[in-house]
C-alpha positions as CSV (number, residue, x, y, z in Angstrom):
1,M,-91.7,-28.5,-42.2
2,P,-90.3,-27.1,-38.9
3,H,-93.1,-24.6,-37.4
4,L,-93.0,-22.4,-34.3
5,S,-96.1,-20.3,-33.1
6,T,-96.4,-17.3,-30.9
7,D,-98.6,-14.4,-30.4
8,V,-95.9,-11.6,-31.1
9,L,-92.8,-12.4,-33.1
10,V,-90.2,-9.6,-32.7
11,I,-87.4,-9.8,-35.3
12,G,-84.1,-8.4,-34.1
13,A,-83.0,-8.3,-30.3
14,G,-81.0,-5.0,-30.1
15,G,-82.4,-2.2,-27.7
16,A,-85.7,-1.7,-29.5
17,G,-86.3,-5.3,-30.0
18,M,-85.8,-6.3,-26.3
19,Y,-88.1,-3.3,-25.4
20,A,-90.8,-4.3,-27.7
21,A,-90.7,-7.9,-26.4
22,I,-90.8,-6.7,-22.9
23,A,-93.9,-4.4,-23.6
24,A,-95.7,-7.1,-25.7
25,A,-95.2,-9.6,-22.8
26,Q,-96.2,-7.2,-20.2
27,H,-99.5,-6.5,-22.2
28,G,-100.4,-10.3,-21.7
29,T,-99.2,-11.9,-24.8
30,S,-96.5,-14.7,-25.5
31,V,-93.6,-13.4,-27.4
32,L,-91.0,-15.1,-29.5
33,L,-87.7,-13.0,-29.7
34,V,-85.4,-13.9,-32.6
35,D,-81.9,-12.7,-33.8
36,K,-79.4,-13.6,-36.4
37,A,-76.6,-12.9,-33.7
38,Q,-77.0,-13.9,-30.0
39,V,-80.1,-12.6,-28.5
40,G,-79.2,-9.2,-26.7
41,R,-75.8,-9.0,-28.1
42,G,-76.3,-8.0,-31.7
43,G,-77.3,-4.9,-33.3
44,A,-76.4,-1.4,-32.8
45,T,-77.3,-0.5,-29.1
46,I,-74.7,-2.9,-27.6
47,M,-72.1,-0.9,-29.6
48,A,-73.2,2.5,-28.8
49,Q,-70.7,4.1,-26.3
50,M,-72.1,7.7,-25.9
51,T,-75.3,9.4,-24.8
52,V,-78.9,9.3,-24.6
53,A,-80.9,12.6,-25.4
54,V,-83.6,13.1,-22.9
55,A,-85.3,16.2,-21.6
56,L,-85.1,15.4,-17.8
57,A,-84.0,18.8,-17.0
58,E,-81.8,17.6,-14.2
59,Q,-78.6,19.3,-15.3
60,E,-80.2,22.7,-16.2
61,P,-83.7,24.0,-17.2
62,D,-85.0,22.2,-20.3
63,S,-88.4,21.0,-21.8
64,V,-89.8,18.2,-24.1
65,E,-90.6,21.3,-26.5
66,L,-87.1,22.5,-26.6
67,H,-85.7,18.9,-27.4
68,L,-88.4,18.8,-30.0
69,E,-87.3,22.1,-31.5
70,D,-83.8,20.8,-31.6
71,T,-84.8,17.6,-33.2
72,L,-86.8,19.4,-36.0
73,K,-84.1,21.8,-36.5
74,A,-81.5,19.0,-37.1
75,G,-84.0,17.3,-39.3
76,R,-83.9,20.1,-41.9
77,G,-87.7,20.4,-42.4
78,L,-88.2,16.9,-43.2
79,C,-89.0,15.3,-40.0
80,N,-92.5,13.5,-39.2
81,E,-93.3,15.8,-36.4
82,E,-95.7,13.5,-34.7
83,L,-93.0,10.8,-34.4
84,A,-90.2,13.0,-33.5
85,A,-92.8,14.3,-30.8
86,L,-93.4,11.1,-29.5
87,V,-89.7,10.3,-29.1
88,C,-89.2,13.5,-27.0
89,A,-92.4,13.3,-25.0
90,E,-91.9,9.6,-24.0
91,A,-88.1,9.7,-23.5
92,P,-88.2,10.8,-19.8
93,K,-90.5,8.1,-18.9
94,R,-88.3,5.4,-20.6
95,I,-85.1,6.6,-19.1
96,R,-86.5,6.5,-15.6
97,E,-88.2,3.2,-16.1
98,M,-84.7,1.8,-17.2
99,E,-83.3,3.5,-14.0
100,Q,-85.7,1.4,-12.2
101,W,-84.8,-1.7,-14.1
102,G,-81.2,-1.2,-12.9
103,T,-79.4,1.2,-15.3
104,R,-77.1,3.1,-13.3
105,W,-77.0,6.6,-15.3
106,A,-74.1,8.7,-14.2
107,R,-75.0,10.9,-11.3
108,E,-73.7,14.2,-10.0
109,N,-75.0,16.0,-6.7
110,D,-78.0,13.6,-6.5
111,H,-79.3,14.1,-10.0
112,I,-78.8,12.5,-13.3
113,K,-75.6,14.0,-15.0
114,Q,-76.2,15.6,-18.5
115,E,-73.8,16.7,-21.0
116,M,-74.0,19.0,-24.0
117,A,-74.0,17.4,-27.5
118,P,-73.9,18.8,-31.0
119,G,-77.3,20.5,-32.2
120,H,-78.7,20.7,-28.5
121,S,-79.6,23.9,-26.8
122,V,-78.7,22.8,-23.4
123,K,-77.1,20.0,-21.5
124,R,-79.5,17.2,-22.3
125,C,-77.7,14.0,-22.8
126,C,-77.4,11.5,-20.1
127,Y,-75.0,8.3,-20.1
128,V,-73.7,5.4,-18.0
129,D,-70.1,6.3,-19.0
130,F,-68.5,7.6,-22.0
131,L,-67.6,4.1,-23.1
132,N,-70.1,1.7,-21.8
133,T,-73.7,3.4,-22.2
134,G,-74.7,1.0,-24.9
135,P,-73.3,-2.3,-23.4
136,A,-75.0,-1.2,-20.0
137,V,-78.6,-0.4,-21.2
138,A,-78.3,-3.7,-23.4
139,A,-77.4,-5.5,-20.3
140,T,-80.3,-4.0,-18.3
141,L,-82.8,-5.1,-21.0
142,R,-81.3,-8.8,-21.4
143,R,-81.8,-9.2,-17.5
144,K,-85.5,-7.8,-18.0
145,V,-86.2,-10.1,-20.7
146,S,-84.9,-13.1,-18.7
147,E,-87.1,-12.3,-16.1
148,I,-90.3,-12.5,-18.1
149,S,-91.5,-16.3,-18.9
150,A,-93.8,-15.2,-21.6
151,I,-90.6,-14.2,-23.7
152,R,-88.9,-17.0,-25.6
153,R,-85.5,-16.3,-27.1
154,I,-84.1,-17.8,-29.8
155,S,-80.6,-16.8,-31.3
156,N,-79.1,-17.6,-34.9
157,L,-82.4,-17.3,-36.7
158,A,-82.2,-14.7,-39.6
159,A,-85.7,-13.6,-41.0
160,V,-85.8,-14.1,-44.9
161,E,-89.3,-13.2,-45.6
162,I,-92.6,-12.1,-43.7
163,I,-95.7,-14.3,-44.6
164,V,-98.7,-12.1,-45.7
165,R,-102.1,-13.5,-46.3
166,D,-105.0,-11.2,-47.5
167,G,-103.0,-8.3,-46.5
168,R,-102.3,-9.3,-43.1
169,A,-98.8,-10.5,-41.7
170,I,-99.3,-13.9,-40.3
171,G,-95.7,-14.9,-39.5
172,A,-92.1,-15.2,-41.0
173,V,-89.9,-17.7,-42.6
174,V,-86.6,-17.6,-40.9
175,L,-83.0,-19.5,-41.8
176,D,-81.4,-21.4,-38.9
177,L,-77.8,-20.4,-39.3
178,V,-76.5,-23.3,-37.6
179,D,-78.5,-26.1,-39.4
180,G,-79.4,-24.1,-42.7
181,E,-82.9,-24.9,-42.3
182,L,-85.9,-22.8,-43.2
183,I,-88.1,-22.6,-40.3
184,A,-91.8,-21.1,-40.5
185,I,-93.0,-19.1,-37.6
186,H,-96.9,-18.3,-37.1
187,A,-97.6,-15.1,-35.4
188,K,-100.6,-13.0,-34.9
189,A,-98.5,-9.8,-34.9
190,V,-94.8,-9.0,-36.2
191,V,-92.4,-6.4,-35.1
192,L,-89.5,-5.5,-37.5
193,A,-86.5,-4.3,-35.0
194,A,-83.6,-5.7,-37.3
195,G,-81.7,-2.2,-37.3
196,G,-80.3,-0.2,-40.2
197,L,-78.4,-0.5,-43.2
198,T,-74.9,0.9,-42.6
199,K,-73.1,-2.5,-43.4
200,L,-73.9,-1.5,-47.1
201,F,-71.0,0.8,-47.1
202,E,-67.3,0.1,-47.3
203,R,-66.6,2.3,-44.3
204,N,-68.8,2.0,-41.6
205,S,-69.1,1.7,-37.9
206,A,-71.8,-1.1,-37.9
207,S,-72.2,-4.4,-36.3
208,T,-72.1,-7.3,-38.7
209,N,-76.1,-7.6,-38.7
210,M,-77.1,-4.2,-39.9
211,G,-77.4,-5.0,-43.8
212,G,-80.7,-3.4,-44.2
213,E,-82.8,-6.7,-43.9
214,A,-85.8,-5.0,-42.0
215,Y,-86.4,-2.6,-45.0
216,A,-86.0,-5.2,-47.4
217,L,-88.5,-7.6,-45.5
218,A,-91.1,-4.7,-45.0
219,L,-90.9,-3.8,-48.7
220,W,-91.4,-7.5,-49.9
221,A,-94.3,-7.7,-47.5
222,G,-96.1,-4.7,-49.1
223,A,-95.2,-2.1,-46.6
224,E,-93.7,1.6,-47.6
225,L,-90.4,2.8,-46.9
226,I,-89.7,6.7,-46.6
227,D,-86.6,8.9,-47.2
228,M,-84.3,6.1,-48.0
229,E,-81.7,8.6,-49.4
230,F,-80.6,9.6,-45.9
231,V,-77.8,7.9,-44.8
232,Q,-76.0,9.7,-41.6
233,F,-72.1,9.7,-41.9
234,F,-70.4,9.8,-38.6
235,P,-67.8,12.6,-39.1
236,I,-65.1,11.4,-36.7
237,G,-64.8,7.7,-37.0
238,H,-61.3,6.3,-36.1
239,L,-58.9,5.8,-39.1
240,A,-55.4,5.5,-37.7
241,P,-53.1,4.7,-35.9
242,R,-54.4,1.2,-35.7
243,L,-57.2,0.6,-33.1
244,V,-57.8,-2.9,-31.8
245,G,-60.7,-3.7,-29.6
246,M,-62.3,-0.4,-29.2
247,D,-65.1,1.1,-31.1
248,P,-64.3,3.4,-34.1
249,I,-66.8,6.0,-33.1
250,M,-65.4,6.3,-29.5
251,W,-64.0,9.8,-30.0
252,D,-67.2,11.8,-29.9
253,P,-67.8,12.6,-26.3
254,Y,-64.2,13.2,-25.7
255,R,-64.3,15.8,-28.2
256,Y,-67.0,17.7,-27.1
257,K,-66.2,17.3,-23.3
258,L,-62.8,18.4,-23.7
259,G,-62.8,20.6,-26.7
260,G,-60.5,18.4,-28.9
261,K,-59.4,20.4,-32.0
262,L,-60.5,19.2,-35.6
263,V,-57.8,20.1,-37.9
264,N,-56.9,19.2,-41.4
265,G,-53.5,17.8,-42.8
266,Q,-52.0,21.2,-42.4
267,F,-53.0,21.5,-38.8
268,E,-55.5,24.2,-39.5
269,E,-59.2,24.5,-37.9
270,F,-61.5,24.5,-40.9
271,I,-65.3,23.8,-39.9
272,D,-65.8,27.7,-40.3
273,R,-65.2,27.3,-43.9
274,Y,-68.4,25.2,-44.3
275,G,-71.1,27.3,-42.7
276,S,-70.4,26.5,-38.9
277,T,-68.3,27.3,-36.2
278,D,-65.9,25.1,-34.0
279,F,-62.4,26.3,-32.7
280,G,-62.2,23.9,-30.0
281,Q,-65.8,23.7,-29.0
282,Y,-67.9,20.7,-30.5
283,N,-70.9,22.3,-31.9
284,A,-70.9,21.4,-35.5
285,T,-73.7,19.1,-36.5
286,R,-72.6,15.6,-37.9
287,D,-73.6,16.4,-41.5
288,V,-71.7,19.7,-41.4
289,A,-68.7,18.0,-39.9
290,A,-68.5,15.3,-42.2
291,Y,-69.0,17.3,-45.3
292,A,-66.2,19.9,-44.2
293,I,-63.8,16.9,-43.6
294,L,-64.3,15.3,-47.1
295,K,-64.0,18.7,-48.7
296,E,-60.7,19.1,-47.0
297,V,-59.4,15.8,-48.3
298,E,-60.7,16.7,-52.0
299,A,-58.9,19.9,-51.7
300,G,-55.4,18.1,-51.0
301,R,-55.8,19.2,-47.2
302,G,-56.5,15.7,-45.9
303,T,-54.6,13.5,-43.6
304,P,-52.6,10.4,-45.0
305,H,-55.4,8.2,-44.4
306,G,-57.9,10.4,-46.0
307,G,-59.5,12.3,-43.2
308,A,-58.7,15.0,-40.5
309,Y,-56.7,15.0,-37.2
310,L,-58.3,15.0,-34.0
311,D,-55.7,16.9,-31.8
312,F,-55.8,16.7,-27.8
313,R,-52.1,17.8,-27.2
314,H,-53.2,21.2,-26.2
315,I,-54.9,19.8,-23.2
316,P,-52.9,18.8,-20.1
317,E,-52.3,15.2,-19.3
318,A,-53.9,15.3,-15.9
319,Q,-57.1,16.4,-17.5
320,L,-57.0,13.8,-20.2
321,R,-56.4,11.1,-17.5
322,A,-59.4,12.6,-15.6
323,A,-61.8,12.6,-18.6
324,F,-60.7,9.4,-20.3
325,G,-59.8,7.4,-17.2
326,P,-58.4,3.8,-18.0
327,V,-59.1,4.4,-21.6
328,I,-56.0,6.2,-21.7
329,D,-54.0,3.1,-20.9
330,R,-55.9,1.0,-23.4
331,L,-54.9,3.7,-25.9
332,L,-51.4,3.3,-25.0
333,V,-51.7,-0.4,-25.6
334,N,-52.6,0.5,-29.1
335,G,-49.7,2.8,-29.4
336,I,-51.6,5.9,-29.2
337,D,-50.2,8.6,-26.7
338,L,-52.8,11.7,-26.9
339,T,-50.3,14.0,-25.3
340,K,-47.8,13.4,-28.1
341,T,-49.8,12.7,-31.2
342,P,-53.4,13.4,-32.9
343,V,-55.3,10.7,-34.2
344,E,-56.7,10.4,-37.9
345,V,-60.6,10.6,-38.2
346,G,-62.9,10.7,-41.0
347,P,-66.6,10.1,-41.9
348,M,-68.3,6.7,-42.0
349,A,-71.6,5.2,-42.6
350,H,-73.1,5.2,-39.1
351,Y,-77.0,5.6,-39.0
352,H,-79.9,5.7,-41.5
353,M,-82.8,8.3,-41.1
354,G,-85.0,6.7,-43.4
355,G,-86.8,3.5,-43.0
356,I,-90.1,1.8,-42.8
357,R,-93.2,4.1,-42.9
358,V,-95.4,3.9,-39.8
359,D,-97.9,6.0,-37.8
360,V,-97.5,7.0,-34.1
361,N,-98.5,3.4,-33.1
362,M,-95.6,2.0,-35.4
363,R,-98.0,0.4,-37.4
364,T,-97.2,-0.2,-41.4
365,R,-99.9,-0.3,-43.7
366,I,-99.8,-4.1,-43.5
367,E,-102.1,-5.1,-40.8
368,G,-100.3,-7.0,-38.1
369,L,-96.6,-5.7,-39.3
370,F,-95.0,-3.2,-37.0
371,A,-91.5,-1.6,-36.7
372,A,-89.2,-0.4,-34.2
373,G,-86.0,1.4,-33.5
374,E,-83.7,2.3,-36.5
375,A,-85.8,0.2,-38.9
376,V,-88.3,3.2,-38.4
377,G,-88.0,6.2,-40.8
378,G,-89.3,9.6,-40.6
379,S,-88.5,11.1,-37.0
380,N,-85.3,12.2,-37.8
381,G,-85.8,13.8,-41.3
382,A,-83.0,14.6,-43.0
383,N,-80.3,14.4,-40.1
384,R,-80.5,12.9,-36.7
385,L,-79.7,14.8,-33.7
386,S,-76.9,13.6,-31.6
387,G,-78.1,11.3,-28.7
388,N,-81.8,10.5,-30.1
389,A,-80.7,6.9,-31.4
390,I,-81.1,5.0,-28.2
391,T,-84.0,7.4,-27.0
392,E,-86.1,6.4,-29.9
393,A,-85.0,2.7,-29.7
394,F,-86.6,2.7,-26.3
395,V,-89.6,4.8,-27.3
396,F,-90.3,3.1,-30.5
397,G,-89.7,-0.3,-28.9
398,E,-92.2,0.2,-26.1
399,R,-94.7,1.5,-28.4
400,A,-94.3,-1.2,-31.0
401,G,-94.5,-3.9,-28.4
402,I,-98.0,-2.5,-26.9
403,S,-99.3,-2.1,-30.4
404,A,-98.3,-5.6,-31.3
405,A,-99.9,-7.0,-28.4
406,D,-103.3,-5.3,-28.8
407,A,-103.2,-6.5,-32.6
408,A,-102.3,-10.0,-31.5
409,R,-105.3,-10.1,-29.0
410,R,-107.7,-9.0,-31.8
411,A,-106.3,-11.3,-34.5
412,S,-107.7,-14.7,-35.5
413,A,-105.6,-17.8,-34.4
414,E,-106.3,-19.6,-37.6
415,W,-103.2,-21.1,-39.2
416,D,-102.6,-23.7,-41.8
417,E,-99.2,-25.0,-43.2
418,K,-100.3,-24.1,-46.8
419,F,-100.2,-20.7,-45.8
420,A,-96.3,-20.7,-45.6
421,D,-95.8,-23.6,-48.2
422,E,-95.6,-21.4,-51.2
423,T,-93.1,-19.0,-49.5
424,M,-90.8,-22.0,-48.3
425,E,-90.9,-23.7,-51.7
426,R,-89.7,-20.4,-53.5
427,L,-87.3,-19.5,-51.0
428,K,-85.7,-23.2,-51.1
429,S,-85.4,-23.0,-54.8
430,L,-83.7,-19.4,-54.5
431,G,-81.0,-20.6,-52.1
432,E,-80.4,-23.8,-54.4
433,M,-79.6,-21.9,-57.4
434,S,-75.8,-22.0,-58.2
435,A,-73.8,-22.0,-61.2
436,E,-70.4,-23.9,-61.9
437,N,-67.4,-21.7,-61.2
438,A,-69.8,-18.8,-59.9
439,I,-68.9,-16.1,-57.8
440,A,-69.4,-16.6,-54.0
441,P,-72.0,-14.2,-52.5
442,I,-69.5,-12.7,-50.0
443,A,-67.4,-11.5,-52.9
444,L,-70.6,-9.7,-54.2
445,Q,-71.1,-8.1,-50.9
446,V,-67.7,-6.8,-50.8
447,E,-68.2,-5.3,-54.4
448,L,-71.5,-3.7,-53.4
449,Q,-69.9,-2.2,-50.1
450,K,-67.3,-0.5,-52.3
451,L,-69.6,0.6,-54.8
452,M,-72.0,2.3,-52.4
453,W,-69.4,4.3,-50.6
454,E,-67.7,5.3,-53.9
455,Q,-70.8,6.3,-55.6
456,A,-73.7,6.6,-53.0
457,G,-71.6,7.8,-50.0
458,P,-71.3,11.1,-48.5
459,F,-70.9,13.0,-51.8
460,R,-73.3,12.1,-54.6
461,T,-73.8,13.0,-58.4
462,G,-76.3,11.9,-60.7
463,D,-73.7,10.3,-63.1
464,K,-72.5,8.1,-60.0
465,L,-75.7,7.4,-58.9
466,T,-76.9,6.4,-62.2
467,S,-73.8,4.1,-62.6
468,A,-74.4,2.7,-59.1
469,L,-78.2,1.9,-59.8
470,S,-77.3,0.2,-63.1
471,R,-74.9,-2.3,-61.3
472,I,-76.9,-3.0,-58.3
473,E,-79.8,-4.0,-60.8
474,E,-77.4,-6.2,-62.6
475,M,-76.2,-7.7,-59.4
476,R,-79.8,-8.4,-58.4
477,K,-81.3,-9.6,-61.5
478,K,-78.2,-11.5,-62.8
479,D,-75.4,-12.2,-60.5
480,L,-77.3,-13.1,-57.5
481,P,-79.3,-15.9,-58.8
482,E,-76.0,-17.4,-60.4
483,C,-73.9,-17.2,-57.0
484,R,-72.2,-20.2,-55.8
485,V,-73.9,-21.7,-52.7
486,G,-72.2,-24.9,-51.1
487,S,-74.2,-27.7,-50.5
488,E,-73.5,-28.1,-46.9
489,H,-76.4,-27.8,-44.5
490,R,-74.8,-27.0,-41.1
491,F,-72.9,-23.6,-40.9
492,N,-73.4,-22.9,-44.5
493,L,-72.0,-19.6,-44.7
494,D,-72.5,-19.4,-48.3
495,L,-76.1,-19.6,-47.7
496,Q,-76.4,-17.1,-44.9
497,D,-74.4,-14.7,-47.2
498,W,-76.8,-15.4,-50.2
499,F,-80.0,-14.3,-48.3
500,E,-78.2,-11.3,-46.7
501,L,-77.0,-10.2,-50.1
502,R,-80.5,-10.7,-51.4
503,A,-81.7,-8.0,-48.7
504,M,-78.7,-5.9,-49.1
505,L,-79.3,-5.4,-52.8
506,T,-82.9,-4.6,-52.6
507,T,-82.1,-2.2,-50.0
508,A,-79.2,-0.6,-51.6
509,E,-81.4,-0.1,-54.9
510,T,-84.1,1.9,-52.5
511,V,-81.1,4.1,-51.2
512,V,-79.7,4.9,-54.6
513,Q,-82.9,5.4,-56.5
514,S,-84.2,7.8,-53.8
515,A,-81.0,9.8,-53.9
516,L,-81.2,10.1,-57.4
517,A,-84.9,11.4,-57.5
518,R,-83.6,14.0,-55.0
519,P,-81.8,16.8,-56.8
520,E,-80.9,18.9,-54.0
521,S,-78.6,18.7,-50.9
522,R,-80.2,18.5,-47.7
523,G,-79.0,17.3,-44.3
524,A,-77.2,14.1,-44.7
525,H,-77.9,13.9,-48.3
526,Q,-75.2,15.9,-50.4
527,R,-75.5,16.2,-54.0
528,E,-72.5,18.0,-55.7
529,D,-74.4,18.6,-58.8
530,F,-77.1,20.2,-56.9
531,P,-75.4,21.7,-53.9
532,I,-78.2,23.9,-52.3
533,A,-81.2,22.9,-50.7
534,D,-84.3,23.6,-52.7
535,Y,-87.5,24.6,-51.0
536,R,-89.6,22.6,-53.8
537,F,-88.1,19.3,-52.1
538,L,-89.3,20.0,-48.8
539,K,-91.0,16.9,-48.9
540,N,-90.6,13.2,-48.1
541,Q,-90.1,10.3,-50.7
542,V,-92.4,7.2,-50.0
543,M,-91.4,4.1,-51.7
544,E,-93.3,0.7,-52.6
545,I,-93.2,-1.9,-54.9
546,K,-95.7,-1.8,-57.7
547,D,-95.9,-4.6,-60.5
548,G,-92.6,-5.8,-59.2
549,E,-90.7,-2.8,-59.6
550,L,-89.7,0.3,-57.2
551,A,-92.1,3.2,-57.3
552,T,-91.8,6.5,-55.7
553,R,-94.1,9.2,-54.6
554,W,-93.8,12.5,-52.9
555,V,-95.5,13.5,-49.6
556,V,-95.9,16.5,-47.4
557,P,-94.1,15.9,-44.0
558,S,-96.6,14.9,-41.2
559,R,-96.8,18.2,-39.1
560,L,-97.7,18.3,-35.4
561,D,-101.0,19.8,-34.4
562,R,-99.6,22.9,-32.6
563,S,-102.9,23.4,-30.7
564,Q,-102.0,20.3,-28.6
565,A,-99.5,20.7,-25.7
566,I,-96.6,18.1,-25.6
567,H,-96.5,16.5,-22.3
568,G,-93.3,14.8,-21.2
């Protein structure tokens, strides 16, 4: 049996995973950093084009307390305030640390330049430039990782199960996506940093490795999930004309920087009809904007591709070129002339507020198992404040790495192949299941994505969710074991798709079941049969596996001790 060993295993090598690996190595432990894509080039961070929210107070007066206030307001009363306060308080340290490591934040008059973003009280969001912030910070972290000899990096390894013995995580089983082999990894501590779940939805802005594996791995290991119903739908993802080689969520910074108008198919501004204001200034939060666009479509006032128009035609060409720079020419190559035509935009799954339940040290209830980045749930409540995603990747990654290193130093070094034998044999038998003329796993993935978008997407009802849950359970219990999996070993995409589908179905079930159990509309969770927020549900849902089935309980959100000052 192939076998690797390390002090700290970090699963997922996006921004949070790389930060965790760096922190763990700097605290004296060996680290193995693995990713199903190429290390440092997968996940969500590298795709992020926009801004990073941090109370630097370099553009105008600001404070950690004000950043926290805006974060809690966006979260609609469901934030874990201790986690949210950690993000806001630690953010300035991480941003300045990244600058020391080589990130060139945009500057103006000898200070880091900061912009206004939806939901913020002041100009707080810094950036490298409006198209390359994510790639730039990912490059910084890749360089830093490469400088540390204690970090080993292995690409093309997909984690398929955490090995747990006597209530403690002692490693993982991973699938080598090249050779098709299952490999056991012994670790004294494990960090789950494998991102979110937006690939579950047909219309999404995700990378190909955002299928919810981190949540499924944690759940199977015995950890808890929290608030899985809260999926954030980015309101103005690109729909048309066809856009090649550019991120579908690229429009956000230009809209709030230039005041691009969001109008319906009749070229009317409409956000004010849905409880917010807009009129050329981007200050509607993402959940309100997404809701408003889809309601206009539902009312027959949408655009041809089922969205709204984003219109820059009222802005002089010189001003457009000054703001967009070379992006203007890249758009022209795509046949998009912003001086002559609007673009069609609409909601798409973009981020997940729920996730693995942890404490402020990123510890799950399973000893030795930690989480970081978007895999963590709770800090954003029912809706994430714009710009907080990369911020929490840095903050949670650093904290998880330190905590995992501390746990690894205290852990016993005992390991025996028999610890992984049972898991390995069970997983091998699962992957070998196949029926004659059965459906391919990728076909079920496509069906699942369509199902989730149509029945568990931006607008939900009890009937839709009940129907979705029934089909997902059928897919998990009946169709998954009978999928057709090819017998090849090298580059067996069927095998990769099968294990990914296994995790996707588990995670999709948690989302749908949680949404069904919350009969209200709050933040990113919109129930058309319960359109009003209900104060009786001002609480979090915690989910776990009991006796082989998903079980949910309600808990009061963790509140910050207001007698303690928040220090940035």
